[in-house]
PAZAPA-4460 file (N, C-alpha, C; in steps of 0.05 Angstrom, whole numbers, plus 32768, in hexadecimal, padded with zeros to 4 digits):
% residues 189
    n_x    n_y    n_z   ca_x   ca_y   ca_z    c_x    c_y    c_z   seq   type   mol
   812E   816C   7FFC   8117   8171   800D   80FE   8167   8000     1      X     A
   80EC   815A   800F   80D4   814F   8004   80C0   8165   7FFE     2      X     A
   80B5   8163   7FE6   80A1   8177   7FDF   8085   816C   7FE5     3      X     A
   8073   817D   7FEC   8058   8175   7FF2   8049   8171   7FD7     4      X     A
   803C   815A   7FD5   802D   8153   7FBC   8010   814C   7FC4     5      X     A
   7FFF   8151   7FB2   7FE3   814A   7FB6   7FDF   812D   7FB0     6      X     A
   7FCC   8121   7FBE   7FC5   8105   7FB9   7FB5   8104   7F9F     7      X     A
   7FBA   80EF   7F8F   7FAD   80ED   7F75   7FAA   80CF   7F6E     8      X     A
   7F97   80CA   7F5D   7F93   80AF   7F52   7FA5   80AC   7F39     9      X     A
   7FAF   80C2   7F2F   7FC1   80C1   7F18   7FDC   80B5   7F1F    10      X     A
   7FEA   80A9   7F0B   8004   809E   7F11   8017   80B3   7F1C    11      X     A
   8028   80AB   7F2E   803C   80BC   7F3B   8057   80AF   7F37    12      X     A
   806B   80BF   7F31   8087   80B5   7F2E   8095   80B9   7F49    13      X     A
   80A4   80A4   7F50   80B4   80A5   7F69   80D1   80A5   7F62    14      X     A
   80E1   80B6   7F71   80FD   80B8   7F6C   810C   80B1   7F86    15      X     A
   8120   80A0   7F82   8131   8097   7F99   8145   80AC   7FA1    16      X     A
   814A   80AF   7FBA   815F   80C1   7FC4   817B   80B3   7FC5    17      X     A
   817B   8099   7FC5   8194   8089   7FC4   8198   807E   7FA8    18      X     A
   81B0   8076   7FA2   81B6   806B   7F88   81A7   8051   7F84    19      X     A
   819C   804D   7F6C   818F   8034   7F65   81A3   8022   7F56    20      X     A
   819C   8009   7F55   81AC   7FF5   7F46   81A6   7FF9   7F29    21      X     A
   81BB   7FFB   7F18   81B7   7FFC   7EFB   81B4   7FDF   7EF1    22      X     A
   81A0   7FDA   7EE1   819B   7FBF   7ED8   81B4   7FB2   7ECA    23      X     A
   81C2   7FC2   7EBB   81DA   7FB6   7EAD   81F1   7FB0   7EC0    24      X     A
   81EE   7FB9   7ED9   8203   7FB3   7EED   81F8   7FA0   7F03    25      X     A
   81E0   7F98   7F01   81D3   7F87   7F15   81DF   7F6B   7F15    26      X     A
   81E1   7F5F   7F2D   81EB   7F44   7F2F   81D4   7F30   7F27    27      X     A
   81DC   7F17   7F21   81C7   7F04   7F1B   81B2   7F01   7F32    28      X     A
   81BB   7F03   7F4B   81A8   7F01   7F61   8195   7F19   7F62    29      X     A
   81A0   7F31   7F5C   818F   7F49   7F5B   817A   7F47   7F44    30      X     A
   8183   7F3E   7F2D   8170   7F3A   7F17   815B   7F26   7F1D    31      X     A
   8163   7F10   7F2A   8150   7EFB   7F32   813A   7F06   7F45    32      X     A
   8142   7F14   7F59   812E   7F1E   7F6D   811D   7F34   7F60    33      X     A
   8127   7F43   7F4E   8116   7F56   7F40   8101   7F48   7F2F    34      X     A
   8109   7F32   7F22   80F6   7F22   7F12   80E0   7F17   7F23    35      X     A
   80E6   7F0E   7F3B   80D2   7F01   7F4C   80C2   7F15   7F5D    36      X     A
   80CA   7F2E   7F5D   80BD   7F42   7F6E   80A3   7F4E   7F62    37      X     A
   80A5   7F59   7F4A   808F   7F68   7F3F   8094   7F6B   7F21    38      X     A
   807F   7F6B   7F10   8083   7F6D   7EF3   8093   7F86   7EEB    39      X     A
   8090   7F9C   7EF9   809E   7FB4   7EF1   80B7   7FBA   7F02    40      X     A
   80C0   7FA7   7F11   80D6   7FAB   7F24   80EF   7FB4   7F16    41      X     A
   80F4   7FAB   7EFE   810D   7FB3   7EF0   810D   7FCF   7EE6    42      X     A
   80F6   7FDC   7EE7   80F5   7FF8   7EDF   80ED   800B   7EF5    43      X     A
   80E8   8000   7F0D   80DF   8010   7F24   80F7   8019   7F34    44      X     A
   80FA   8034   7F38   810F   803E   7F49   810E   8032   7F65    45      X     A
   80F6   802D   7F6F   80F3   8022   7F8A   80FF   8006   7F8C    46      X     A
   80F8   7FF5   7F7A   8103   7FDA   7F7A   8121   7FDA   7F74    47      X     A
   8129   7FEC   7F62   8146   7FEE   7F5B   8156   7FF9   7F72    48      X     A
   814A   8006   7F84   8158   800F   7F9D   8158   7FF8   7FB1    49      X     A
   8141   7FEB   7FB5   813F   7FD6   7FC9   8150   7FBE   7FC2    50      X     A
   8155   7FB9   7FA8   8164   7FA2   7FA0   8182   7FA3   7FA8    51      X     A
   818B   7FB9   7FB4   81A6   7FB9   7FBF   81A8   7FA3   7FD4    52      X     A
   8192   7F9D   7FE2   8191   7F87   7FF6   817E   7F72   7FEB    53      X     A
   8189   7F5F   7FDD   817A   7F4B   7FCF   8167   7F3C   7FE1    54      X     A
   8171   7F32   7FF7   8160   7F21   8009   814A   7F31   8016    55      X     A
   814F   7F4A   801D   813A   7F5A   8029   8124   7F60   8014    56      X     A
   812C   7F66   7FFB   8118   7F6A   7FE6   8109   7F51   7FE1    57      X     A
   8116   7F3A   7FE1   8108   7F21   7FDC   80F2   7F1D   7FF2    58      X     A
   80FA   7F21   800B   80E6   7F1D   8021   80D0   7F32   801F    59      X     A
   80D7   7F4B   8019   80C3   7F60   8017   80AF   7F5A   8001    60      X     A
   80B9   7F50   7FEA   80A8   7F4A   7FD4   8096   7F32   7FDA    61      X     A
   80A0   7F1E   7FE7   8090   7F07   7FEE   807A   7F10   8002    62      X     A
   8081   7F20   8015   806D   7F29   8028   8057   7F3A   801A    63      X     A
   8060   7F4D   800A   804D   7F5E   7FFB   803A   7F4D   7FEA    64      X     A
   8046   7F3B   7FDB   8035   7F2B   7FC9   8022   7F19   7FD8    65      X     A
   802B   7F0E   7FEF   8019   7EFD   7FFF   8002   7F0D   800B    66      X     A
   8009   7F25   8015   7FF5   7F35   8022   7FE1   7F41   800E    67      X     A
   7FEB   7F4B   7FF8   7FDA   7F59   7FE5   7FCB   7F47   7FD2    68      X     A
   7FD6   7F30   7FCC   7FCA   7F1F   7FB7   7FC1   7F04   7FC2    69      X     A
   7FBC   7F03   7FDC   7FB2   7EEA   7FE8   7F99   7EE0   7FDB    70      X     A
   7F96   7EC6   7FD7   7F80   7EBA   7FC9   7F66   7EB9   7FDA    71      X     A
   7F69   7EB8   7FF4   7F53   7EB5   8006   7F51   7ECE   8017    72      X     A
   7F3B   7ED1   8025   7F38   7EE7   8038   7F2E   7F01   802A    73      X     A
   7F39   7F17   8033   7F31   7F32   802B   7F33   7F35   800C    74      X     A
   7F20   7F42   8000   7F21   7F47   7FE3   7F38   7F59   7FDC    75      X     A
   7F41   7F56   7FC4   7F58   7F67   7FBB   7F50   7F84   7FBC    76      X     A
   7F37   7F8B   7FB5   7F2E   7FA7   7FB6   7F2F   7FB2   7FD3    77      X     A
   7F27   7FA2   7FE6   7F28   7FAB   8002   7F45   7FAE   800C    78      X     A
   7F56   7F9E   8002   7F73   7FA0   8009   7F7E   7FBB   7FFE    79      X     A
   7F76   7FC1   7FE5   7F7E   7FDA   7FD9   7F72   7FF2   7FE7    80      X     A
   7F59   7FF0   7FEF   7F4D   8006   7FFF   7F5C   800B   8018    81      X     A
   7F63   7FF7   8027   7F72   7FFA   8040   7F8D   8006   803A    82      X     A
   7F9A   7FFD   8024   7FB5   8008   801D   7FB3   8026   8018    83      X     A
   7F9E   802E   800A   7F9B   804B   8005   7F96   805A   801E    84      X     A
   7F85   8050   8030   7F7F   805E   8049   7F99   8061   8059    85      X     A
   7FA9   804C   805C   7FC2   804E   806B   7FD5   8061   805E    86      X     A
   7FD8   805F   8044   7FEA   8071   8035   7FE1   808E   8037    87      X     A
   7FC7   8093   8036   7FBC   80AE   8038   7FC3   80BA   8054    88      X     A
   7FBF   80AB   8069   7FC4   80B4   8084   7FE2   80B8   8088    89      X     A
   7FF3   80A7   807D   8010   80A9   807F   801C   80BE   806D    90      X     A
   800D   80C8   805A   8017   80DC   8048   8028   80D1   8031    91      X     A
   8024   80B8   802B   8033   80AB   8015   8024   80AE   7FFB    92      X     A
   802A   80C4   7FED   801C   80CB   7FD4   8020   80B5   7FBF    93      X     A
   8038   80AA   7FBD   803D   8096   7FA8   802D   807C   7FAD    94      X     A
   802E   8071   7FC6   801F   8059   7FCC   8001   805D   7FC9    95      X     A
   7FF7   8074   7FD2   7FDB   807A   7FD0   7FD2   807A   7FB3    96      X     A
   7FE2   8086   7FA2   7FDC   8087   7F85   7FDB   806B   7F79    97      X     A
   7FF0   805B   7F7D   7FF1   8041   7F71   7FD9   8030   7F7A    98      X     A
   7FD3   8030   7F94   7FBE   801E   7F9E   7FA2   802A   7F99    99      X     A
   7FA0   8044   7F96   7F86   804F   7F8D   7F80   8047   7F71   100      X     A
   7F94   8046   7F60   7F90   803D   7F44   7F87   8020   7F44   101      X     A
   7F93   800F   7F54   7F8C   7FF3   7F55   7F6F   7FF0   7F5F   102      X     A
   7F68   7FFF   7F74   7F4D   7FFE   7F7E   7F39   8006   7F69   103      X     A
   7F3E   801B   7F5B   7F2C   8025   7F46   7F29   8010   7F30   104      X     A
   7F40   8003   7F29   7F3F   7FEF   7F14   7F2E   7FD7   7F1C   105      X     A
   7F31   7FCF   7F35   7F23   7FB7   7F3F   7F05   7FBC   7F43   106      X     A
   7EFE   7FD4   7F4D   7EE2   7FD9   7F55   7ED3   7FE9   7F40   107      X     A
   7EE1   7FF5   7F2E   7ED5   8008   7F1A   7EC6   801F   7F29   108      X     A
   7ED1   8026   7F41   7EC7   803C   7F51   7EDC   8050   7F58   109      X     A
   7EE6   805E   7F44   7EFB   8072   7F4A   7EF2   8089   7F5B   110      X     A
   7ED8   808E   7F5B   7ECE   80A5   7F6B   7ED2   80A1   7F89   111      X     A
   7ECE   8089   7F93   7ED1   8083   7FB0   7EEF   8088   7FB8   112      X     A
   7F01   807C   7FA9   7F1D   807E   7FB1   7F28   809A   7FAC   113      X     A
   7F1D   80A8   7F98   7F26   80C3   7F93   7F1D   80D6   7FAA   114      X     A
   7F06   80D0   7FB5   7EFD   80E0   7FCC   7F0F   80DC   7FE4   115      X     A
   7F18   80C4   7FE9   7F2B   80BF   7FFF   7F45   80CF   7FFA   116      X     A
   7F4E   80CF   7FE1   7F67   80DD   7FDA   7F64   80FB   7FDD   117      X     A
   7F4E   8106   7FD4   7F4B   8123   7FD3   7F3F   812F   7FED   118      X     A
   7F2C   8120   7FF9   7F1E   812B   8011   7F2A   8120   802A   119      X     A
   7F37   8109   8029   7F43   80FD   8041   7F33   80E4   8049   120      X     A
   7F3D   80D7   805D   7F32   80BE   8067   7F17   80C2   8075   121      X     A
   7F10   80DB   807B   7EF6   80E0   8088   7EDF   80E3   8074   122      X     A
   7EE4   80E2   805A   7ECF   80E5   8046   7EB9   80D1   804A   123      X     A
   7EA2   80D7   8040   7E8A   80C6   8042   7E8F   80AC   8032   124      X     A
   7E8A   8095   803F   7E8D   807B   8033   7E76   8069   803B   125      X     A
   7E72   8053   802B   7E5E   803F   8033   7E68   8032   804C   126      X     A
   7E56   8024   805B   7E5D   8019   8075   7E75   8006   8075   127      X     A
   7E77   7FF4   8061   7E8E   7FE1   8061   7EA8   7FF0   805C   128      X     A
   7EA8   8002   8048   7EC1   8011   8043   7EC8   8023   805A   129      X     A
   7EB4   802F   8067   7EB9   803F   807F   7EC7   802F   8095   130      X     A
   7EBD   8017   809A   7EC8   8006   80AF   7EE5   7FFF   80A8   131      X     A
   7EEB   7FF8   808F   7F06   7FF1   8086   7F18   8009   8089   132      X     A
   7F0F   8020   8080   7F20   8038   8081   7F25   8040   809E   133      X     A
   7F10   8040   80AE   7F13   8048   80CB   7F27   8035   80D9   134      X     A
   7F24   801C   80D5   7F37   8009   80E1   7F53   800D   80D7   135      X     A
   7F56   8012   80BD   7F70   8017   80B1   7F7D   8030   80BE   136      X     A
   7F6E   8045   80C1   7F78   805D   80CD   7F80   8059   80EA   137      X     A
   7F6E   804D   80F9   7F74   8049   8115   7F8C   8037   811A   138      X     A
   7F8E   8021   810B   7FA5   800F   810E   7FBF   801D   8106   139      X     A
   7FBD   802F   80F2   7FD5   803D   80E9   7FDE   8052   80FE   140      X     A
   7FCB   8062   8107   7FD2   8078   8119   7FD4   8071   8136   141      X     A
   7FC3   8060   8140   7FC2   8059   815C   7FBE   803B   8161   142      X     A
   7FD1   802B   8159   7FCD   800E   815B   7FC8   8005   8178   143      X     A
   7FD2   8013   818B   7FCE   800B   81A7   7FB1   800F   81B0   144      X     A
   7FA1   801D   81A0   7F85   8022   81A7   7F72   800F   819A   145      X     A
   7F7C   7FFD   8189   7F6A   7FE9   817D   7F5F   7FD7   8193   146      X     A
   7F45   7FD2   8191   7F37   7FC2   81A5   7F23   7FAF   8198   147      X     A
   7F18   7F9D   81A7   7F05   7F89   819D   7EEE   7F97   818E   148      X     A
   7EE6   7FAF   8197   7ED0   7FBD   818A   7ED6   7FC4   816D   149      X     A
   7EF0   7FC9   8167   7EF8   7FCF   814C   7EF3   7FB7   813A   150      X     A
   7EFA   7F9F   8144   7EF5   7F87   8135   7ED8   7F81   8132   151      X     A
   7EC8   7F87   8147   7EAB   7F83   8146   7E9F   7F94   8130   152      X     A
   7EA9   7FAC   812D   7E9F   7FBE   8118   7EA4   7FB1   80FC   153      X     A
   7EBC   7FA6   80F9   7EC3   7F99   80DF   7EB1   7F81   80DB   154      X     A
   7EAC   7F72   80EF   7E9A   7F5A   80EC   7E7D   7F64   80E5   155      X     A
   7E75   7F7A   80F0   7E59   7F84   80EC   7E55   7F8C   80CF   156      X     A
   7E6A   7F91   80C0   7E67   7F98   80A3   7E6E   7F80   8092   157      X     A
   7E71   7F69   809E   7E73   7F50   808F   7E8F   7F44   808D   158      X     A
   7EA3   7F50   8099   7EBE   7F45   8097   7EC1   7F2C   80A8   159      X     A
   7ECD   7F18   809D   7ED2   7EFF   80AC   7EEC   7F02   80BC   160      X     A
   7EF2   7EEE   80CC   7F0B   7EEE   80DC   7F23   7EEF   80C9   161      X     A
   7F23   7EDF   80B4   7F3A   7EDF   80A1   7F3C   7EFA   8093   162      X     A
   7F26   7F06   808C   7F26   7F21   807F   7F31   7F36   8092   163      X     A
   7F2A   7F35   80AC   7F35   7F48   80BF   7F53   7F44   80C3   164      X     A
   7F5B   7F2B   80C3   7F78   7F25   80C5   7F87   7F30   80AC   165      X     A
   7F7C   7F2A   8095   7F88   7F35   807C   7F89   7F53   807C   166      X     A
   7F73   7F60   8085   7F73   7F7D   8086   7F89   7F88   8099   167      X     A
   7F8C   7F7B   80B0   7FA1   7F83   80C2   7FBD   7F80   80B6   168      X     A
   7FC1   7F6A   80A7   7FDA   7F66   8099   7FE0   7F7D   8085   169      X     A
   7FCC   7F84   8076   7FCF   7F99   8062   7FD6   7FB3   806F   170      X     A
   7FC8   7FBA   8084   7FCC   7FD4   8092   7FE8   7FD4   809E   171      X     A
   7FF0   7FBF   80AC   800B   7FBF   80B9   8021   7FC0   80A4   172      X     A
   801D   7FB1   808E   8032   7FB1   8079   8034   7FCD   806D   173      X     A
   801E   7FDA   8068   8020   7FF5   805B   802A   800A   806E   174      X     A
   8026   8007   8088   8032   801A   809B   8051   8019   8098   175      X     A
   805B   8001   8094   8078   7FFD   8090   8080   8006   8074   176      X     A
   8071   7FFD   805F   8078   8003   8043   8078   8021   803E   177      X     A
   8064   8030   8049   8064   804D   8045   807C   805A   8051   178      X     A
   8084   8051   8068   809B   805D   8076   80B5   8057   8067   179      X     A
   80B7   803F   805C   80CF   8038   804D   80D1   804A   8034   180      X     A
   80BB   804B   8025   80BB   805B   800C   80C0   8079   8012   181      X     A
   80B4   8083   8027   80B7   80A0   802D   80D2   80A7   8038   182      X     A
   80E1   8094   8042   80FC   809A   804C   8112   8096   8037   183      X     A
   810B   808A   8020   811E   8084   800C   811B   8094   7FF2   184      X     A
   8107   80A5   7FF0   8103   80B5   7FD8   80E9   80C5   7FDA   185      X     A
   80E0   80CF   7FC3   80C8   80E0   7FC3   80BB   80E0   7FA8   186      X     A
   80A1   80E6   7FA8   8094   80EA   7F8E   809E   8103   7F81   187      X     A
   80A0   8102   7F66   80AA   8119   7F57   8098   811F   7F3F   188      X     A
   809C   8136   7F34   808E   813D   7F1B   8073   814A   7F1F   189      X     A
***
């Protein structure tokens, strides 16, 4: 049974509910996709679970890396902010923690992201952050209600068309990623 955990900027450990692949028993294809996925994939229970299906993990990692580390468009910090907002709304303690840490590292503003974690997505924010968080929340909870006015709000705080597209990619991907992680294990400790 999943235990309720508080959101935190501190590192969180995630435990798989299904068996993970043991590195000493991994196939060459499994080892290869772990190498190309993430620097810590060989020690991550999440990746060691997902590597049961090599091709799906390969595609998941390519998508994640393209969306989160794109060279153009939305800044990396804004991508992390959106990831935290989506994860906070979806109740994904692990993802919120990981991406809050990245945001704090990139911006040197741990207080803003900590407020989102502890007070919720309604906490007081500067206009640009507020627009990104509000759009993230609305697209996560009620995507059918997104309208042209929502995009106009993002433009009014300086987001370009490419940045809005990138933001939408991040939000949609994390809606999926949170659900995948929450159905396959839980934060522990």
